[in-house]
PAZAPA-4460 file (N, C-alpha, C; in steps of 0.05 Angstrom, whole numbers, plus 32768, in hexadecimal, padded with zeros to 4 digits):
% residues 110
    n_x    n_y    n_z   ca_x   ca_y   ca_z    c_x    c_y    c_z   seq   type   mol
   80CC   7980   7A34   80B4   7983   7A24   80AB   79A0   7A26     1      M     A
   809E   79A9   7A12   8093   79C4   7A10   8074   79C2   7A13     2      N     A
   806B   79BE   7A2B   804E   79BB   7A30   8044   79D6   7A3A     3      Y     A
   802D   79DF   7A2F   8023   79F9   7A37   8005   79F6   7A3E     4      I     A
   7FFC   7A06   7A51   7FE0   7A09   7A58   7FDA   7A26   7A5A     5      G     A
   7FC5   7A2F   7A4D   7FBF   7A4C   7A4C   7FA2   7A50   7A44     6      S     A
   7F99   7A69   7A48   7F80   7A72   7A3E   7F86   7A81   7A23     7      I     A
   7F77   7A7B   7A0F   7F7B   7A88   79F5   7F60   7A93   79EA     8      V     A
   7F62   7AA7   79D9   7F4B   7AB2   79CC   7F4D   7AAA   79AE     9      K     A
   7F38   7A9E   79A4   7F38   7A96   7987   7F34   7AAF   7976    10      I     A
   7F46   7AB2   7963   7F46   7ACB   7952   7F39   7AC8   7937    11      L     A
   7F35   7AAF   792E   7F29   7AAB   7913   7F18   7A92   7913    12      E     A
   7F0A   7A8E   78FD   7EFA   7A76   78FA   7F0D   7A5E   78F6    13      T     A
   7F09   7A48   7905   7F1B   7A31   7902   7F1A   7A26   78E6    14      P     A
   7F31   7A1D   78DB   7F34   7A11   78C1   7F38   79F3   78C4    15      E     A
   7F25   79E4   78BA   7F26   79C7   78BD   7F2F   79BA   78A3    16      Q     A
   7F40   79A5   78A5   7F49   7997   788D   7F4A   7979   7893    17      S     A
   7F46   7969   787F   7F47   794C   7881   7F60   7942   7874    18      L     A
   7F70   7934   7883   7F8A   792A   7879   7F86   790F   786A    19      L     A
   7F9B   7906   785D   7F99   78EE   784D   7F90   78D5   785C    20      R     A
   7F97   78D3   7875   7F8F   78BC   7885   7F75   78C0   7894    21      N     A
   7F64   78D2   788A   7F49   78D8   7895   7F4A   78E2   78B2    22      N     A
   7F5F   78F1   78B9   7F61   78FE   78D3   7F5A   791B   78CF    23      V     A
   7F49   7926   78E0   7F41   7942   78DE   7F55   7953   78EE    24      I     A
   7F5D   7969   78E1   7F6F   797D   78EE   7F62   7998   78EB    25      R     A
   7F62   79A7   7901   7F57   79C2   7901   7F6D   79D5   790B    26      T     A
   7F71   79EB   78FC   7F84   79FF   7904   7F76   7A1A   7908    27      K     A
   7F7F   7A29   791C   7F73   7A43   7921   7F88   7A55   792F    28      V     A
   7F86   7A6F   7929   7F98   7A82   7936   7F8B   7A8A   7950    29      R     A
   7F9B   7A8E   7965   7F91   7A96   797F   7FA4   7AAA   798C    30      A     A
   7F9A   7AB8   79A0   7FAA   7ACC   79AE   7FAF   7AC3   79CB    31      Q     A
   7FC9   7AC3   79D3   7FD0   7ABE   79EF   7FCE   7AD8   79FF    32      L     A
   7FC4   7AD6   7A18   7FC3   7AEF   7A28   7FDE   7AF7   7A32    33      P     A
   7FE6   7B0F   7A2C   7FFF   7B1A   7A36   7FFB   7B37   7A3D    34      Q     A
   800B   7B41   7A50   8008   7B5D   7A59   8015   7B71   7A45    35      L     A
   802C   7B6B   7A3B   803B   7B7E   7A2C   8035   7B7E   7A0E    36      R     A
   8033   7B67   7A02   802E   7B66   79E6   801C   7B4E   79DF    37      N     A
   8011   7B4E   79C8   7FFF   7B39   79C0   800E   7B23   79B3    38      T     A
   800A   7B0A   79BB   8017   7AF3   79AF   8002   7AE2   79A1    39      Q     A
   8006   7ADF   7987   7FF4   7ACF   7976   8001   7AB4   7972    40      I     A
   7FF1   7A9F   7976   7FFA   7A83   7972   7FE7   7A75   795F    41      V     A
   7FF1   7A5F   7953   7FE0   7A4E   7943   7FDB   7A35   7953    42      K     A
   7FC1   7A2E   7956   7FB9   7A16   7964   7FB2   7A00   7950    43      L     A
   7FBA   79E8   7956   7FB4   79D1   7945   7FA5   79BD   7956    44      T     A
   7F8E   79B4   794C   7F7D   79A0   7959   7F7B   7988   7947    45      F     A
   7F7B   7970   7953   7F7A   7957   7943   7F62   7946   794C    46      W     A
   7F56   7937   7939   7F41   7924   793F   7F28   7930   794B    47      G     A
   7F1E   7924   7961   7F05   792E   796D   7F08   794A   7977    48      N     A
   7F1F   7952   7981   7F23   796E   798A   7F1F   7981   7972    49      L     A
   7F29   7979   795B   7F26   798A   7943   7F09   798D   793B    50      A     A
   7EFA   7978   793D   7EDD   7978   7937   7ECF   798B   794B    51      R     A
   7ED5   7988   7965   7EC7   7999   7979   7ECD   79B6   7976    52      E     A
   7EE7   79BD   7972   7EEE   79D9   7970   7EE1   79E6   7957    53      I     A
   7EDE   79D7   7942   7ED2   79E1   7929   7EB4   79E4   792C    54      N     A
   7EA7   79D1   793A   7E8A   79D2   793D   7E7F   79E5   7952    55      N     A
   7E8D   79E9   7968   7E82   79F8   797E   7E8E   7A13   7985    56      Y     A
   7EA5   7A1A   7979   7EB2   7A32   7981   7EB5   7A45   7969    57      Y     A
   7EB6   7A5F   796F   7EB7   7A73   7959   7ECB   7A89   7962    58      K     A
   7ECD   7A9D   7951   7EDF   7AB3   7956   7ED7   7AC1   7971    59      T     A
   7EEB   7ACA   7980   7EE9   7AD8   7999   7EE1   7AC7   79B1    60      N     A
   7EDF   7AAC   79AD   7EDB   7A9A   79C4   7EF5   7A96   79D3    61      D     A
   7EF3   7A92   79ED   7F0B   7A8C   79FD   7F0A   7A6E   7A05    62      Y     A
   7F21   7A61   7A04   7F24   7A45   7A0D   7F3D   7A42   7A1D    63      I     A
   7F3D   7A2E   7A2E   7F55   7A26   7A3D   7F61   7A0F   7A2D    64      I     A
   7F7B   7A11   7A26   7F88   79FC   7A17   7F9F   79F0   7A26    65      I     A
   7FA5   79D7   7A1F   7FBE   79CA   7A28   7FC9   79BD   7A0F    66      E     A
   7FE3   79BF   7A0B   7FEF   79B3   79F4   800C   79B6   79F2    67      G     A
   8017   79AD   79DC   8034   79AE   79D7   803C   79C5   79C6    68      Y     A
   8050   79D4   79CF   8059   79EC   79C2   8070   79E6   79AF    69      L     A
   806F   79F2   7997   8085   79F0   7984   8089   7A0A   7976    70      S     A
   80A1   7A0F   796C   80A8   7A27   795D   80AC   7A1F   7940    71      L     A
   809F   7A2D   792E   80A1   7A27   7911   80AE   7A3F   7904    72      K     A
   80C1   7A3A   78F2   80CD   7A4F   78E2   80BB   7A56   78CB    73      N     A
   80B8   7A70   78C6   80A8   7A7A   78B0   80BB   7A7D   7898    74      E     A
   80B4   7A72   7881   80C6   7A73   786A   80BE   7A8C   7859    75      T     A
   80D2   7A9C   7854   80CE   7AB4   7843   80E2   7AB4   782D    76      K     A
   80DB   7AC0   7816   80EE   7AC1   7800   8103   7AD6   7805    77      V     A
   80FC   7AED   7810   810F   7B03   7815   811F   7AFD   782E    78      N     A
   8139   7AFB   782C   814A   7AF5   7843   8157   7B0D   784F    79      L     A
   814E   7B25   7848   8159   7B3E   7853   8150   7B44   786F    80      N     A
   813D   7B36   7879   8133   7B3C   7895   812F   7B21   78A3    81      F     A
   8130   7B23   78BE   812C   7B0B   78CE   810F   7B05   78CF    82      K     A
   8109   7AEB   78CC   80ED   7AE2   78CD   80E8   7AD6   78E9    83      V     A
   80D5   7AE1   78F8   80D0   7AD6   7912   80C4   7ABA   7911    84      P     A
   80CA   7AAA   7926   80BF   7A90   7927   80A2   7A91   7930    85      K     A
   8091   7A80   7926   8075   7A7F   792D   8071   7A69   7942    86      K     A
   8060   7A6F   7955   805A   7A5C   796B   8042   7A4C   7962    87      I     A
   8044   7A31   7964   802E   7A1F   795E   802A   7A0D   7976    88      E     A
   8011   7A09   797E   800A   79F8   7994   7FF8   79E2   798A    89      I     A
   8000   79C9   798F   7FF0   79B2   7989   7FE0   79AC   79A2    90      T     A
   7FC6   79B1   79A0   7FB4   79AF   79B8   7FAD   7992   79BE    91      V     A
   7FB1   798B   79D8   7FA9   7970   79E0   7F90   7970   79F1    92      S     A
   7F89   7987   79FE   7F71   798A   7A0D   7F68   79A7   7A0B    93      K     A
   7F4E   79AB   7A0C   7F44   79C7   7A0F   7F29   79C7   7A1D    94      F     A
   7F23   79DD   7A29   7F0A   79E1   7A38   7EFF   79FD   7A32    95      S     A
   7EE5   7A00   7A30   7ED9   7A1A   7A2B   7ED9   7A2C   7A43    96      P     A
   7ED9   7A46   7A3F   7ED5   7A59   7A55   7EBC   7A68   7A4E    97      I     A
   7EA6   7A64   7A5D   7E8D   7A72   7A57   7E8F   7A8F   7A62    98      P     A
   7E92   7AA2   7A50   7E94   7ABE   7A58   7E7A   7ACD   7A50    99      L     A
   7E69   7AC1   7A42   7E50   7ACD   7A39   7E3B   7ACB   7A4F   100      N     A
   7E30   7AE2   7A58   7E1D   7AE1   7A6E   7E03   7AD2   7A66   101      S     A
   7DFB   7AD3   7A4D   7DE3   7AC4   7A44   7DE8   7AA6   7A48   102      E     A
   7E00   7A9D   7A42   7E06   7A80   7A45   7E05   7A79   7A63   103      Y     A
   7E10   7A8A   7A73   7E10   7A84   7A90   7DF4   7A83   7A9B   104      L     A
   7DE3   7A95   7A92   7DC7   7A96   7A9C   7DB7   7A7D   7A92   105      M     A
   7DBC   7A74   7A7A   7DAD   7A5E   7A6F   7DB6   7A43   7A7B   106      S     A
   7DCF   7A42   7A85   7DD9   7A29   7A90   7DD2   7A25   7AAE   107      S     A
   7DC6   7A39   7ABA   7DBF   7A37   7AD6   7DA7   7A24   7ADA   108      R     A
   7DA8   7A15   7AEF   7D92   7A02   7AF5   7D7E   7A11   7B07   109      V     A
   7D65   7A10   7AFF   7D50   7A1D   7B0F   7D46   7A0C   7B26   110      N     A
***
């Protein structure tokens, strides 16, 4: 199995769609932390996770994800160059990382 757990940074506003069987799917591009180069992945959320990511998270938020990794071929018309495979992660769990100092101060119990 290709199971991955990582911290990611959300790069764009999540795109939500409703499928034929009334299941909500949300896709968003995210960045994996690496030392040498930047790795961009596409995250896919289903059902309640899709609803939560769309309602509560925005660009530049960090989250901890767990999910299944897959490689997708990108289809291009021009065959003169190699097309890199795109990494897609189907997220099964995620947790927020509160990095904002205002959030940390407001969540403290007096």
